[in-house]
SEGUDREN-655206 format. One record per atom (N, C-alpha, C, CB): x, y, z. Coordinates in pm, whole numbers, plus 50000, padded with zeros to 5 digits. Glycine has a CB too. Layout:
// residues N
XYZ ...
This chain:
// residues 71
575780322229322 576500306229340 576170301229271 576390297329441 577410294129188 577710287029074 577500272429136 579220290629010 576280258129091 576330250029080 576560238128968 575790251629126 577840232529008 577800225028871 577680212528931 579100226428764 577440199328857 576270187728870 577770180728796 574240188928770 577900169428926 579260163728912 578360149928772 580180156129118 578550138528814 578240128628679 577730115728821 580180123328531 578220119728914 577310109829066 575810115329045 577980115529280 575300111629178 573800119329142 573550129929329 572040101029102 574460133129322 574410147129379 575280160729382 574340144729486 574680170729381 575270182429349 576430183929370 574790191129393 577520189329330 578870195929404 579130208329399 580040191429362 578530223729487 578480231129506 579900234229482 577820232329591 579960250729437 581330256629424 581270270129473 581880256529279 581520269029576 581560286329605 582790293929646 580630290129721 583030309529613 584100312729667 584090323729773 584870315229572 585010320429811 585600330329952 585150332630051 585800341829944 584180328730177 584530330330307 583070323830356 584980346730353 583210309730245 581590302930269 581910294230476 581190283530075 580650298530503 580120293030658 579620282030620 578970301430750 579890266730719 579550250730673 577790256230765 581010232030772 576660248930730 576120244930781 575540247230963 576610237430731 575400260330963 575070257931102 573600262531201 576210264131158 573390261731314 572290265931375 572470275131468 571670256731422 573710283431524 573720288631633 574740300631596 574050278531744 574860307431618 575660318531598 576350327331764 574560328531500 577090329931807 577550335231887 578460348331879 577970326731928 578740357831963 579860376731930 580260376732045 579000395731892 581730378832036 582220385532178 583670393632121 582590371232323 583290402732130 582240407332240 580870410932165 582820421332330 579960409332240 578460412032142 578260431432058 576750409332297 579160441532151 578990445732082 580370456731976 577960448932145 580310460131897 581340461131815 582280470831858 580930463531692 584300464831872 584060469931922 584980486231800 584260463132067 585790490831841 585960508631770 587010505031732 586040524731862 588430499631828 589150494331757 590160476931827 589940507731720 590630472631758 590620460931809 589750447731765 590380464031920 589100431131792 588830421431711 587740420731803 589820409731675 586160408431693 585430403531755 585590388831672 584160411631767 584810380931805 584880369731738 583870364931703 585430361931786 583840359131570 581880358431597 582450341031530 580170374131446 581340327631603 581850316931617 580200311831555 582610313031776 580810297931473 579050293431422 579180279431508 578620289931200 578130277731517 578220257131532 576970252531498 578500248831710 577200234631474 576090233731496 575860219731599 575460234331363 574690228031615 574570214131781 573140221231838 576420215831965 573680239231864 572820243531964 574130246932084 571520230632005 574320264232138 575190267232189 576530259932278 574590273532229 575640248932309 577150238132351 577820227032229 576610225632498 576730230332105 577350221232000 578990225331948 576280222031868 578930218231871 580390219331809 580870224631654 580870205631815 581590237631683 582230248331619 582820242531551 582920257331677 582280246631390 581800248131236 582610256031187 580430253431204 582700269231232 583770279531154 584210295931284 582600286630964 584550304631209 585090308731309 585130324531274 586380301231335 584630333131223 585300346831168 585480357331279 584360353831049 586970358731265 587610367831312 587750383331246 588680361831325 586970390431364 587150410031243 587440416231331 585640420831154 588130421131263 589590436831267 589170443631243 590890440131184 588750457331398 588210471131320 589220473931375 586780480231336 588960490031321 590910502731393 589550514731348 593590503931221 589550527431420 589310535031465 587100539031432 590620543531416 587220528931455 585050522031447 584880512331241 583120549131439 586020515531255 585580505131031 586330490731029 586790517030822 585380488931033 585860472431035 587000472230867 583900458331017 588700464430915 589380468030860 589800450530772 590270477330954 589460439530841 589470425030760 589030418830904 591210418130673 588800410730736 588270402330813 588950384730742 586460406130807 589560370130864 590390364630858 588730351630931 592020371530931 588860342630878 588020327830882 589070321030896 587080322230752 588570307130980 589520292231041 587790283831177 591870302031198 
């Protein structure tokens, strides 16, 4: 992960890809990986009842991971 420092007092972190913000709770739905279909991974801050900071939707086909989308 490259780190670029700006002229201020805090570093600017530059990341490529599916970066997920700081979180302290992760849930999976469904819990077991499906053979076909989707699995949603939800990242929250503030525990299970906290605010959602990111969601990943994993799509499976024939037991293989086919795609990942972040929102």
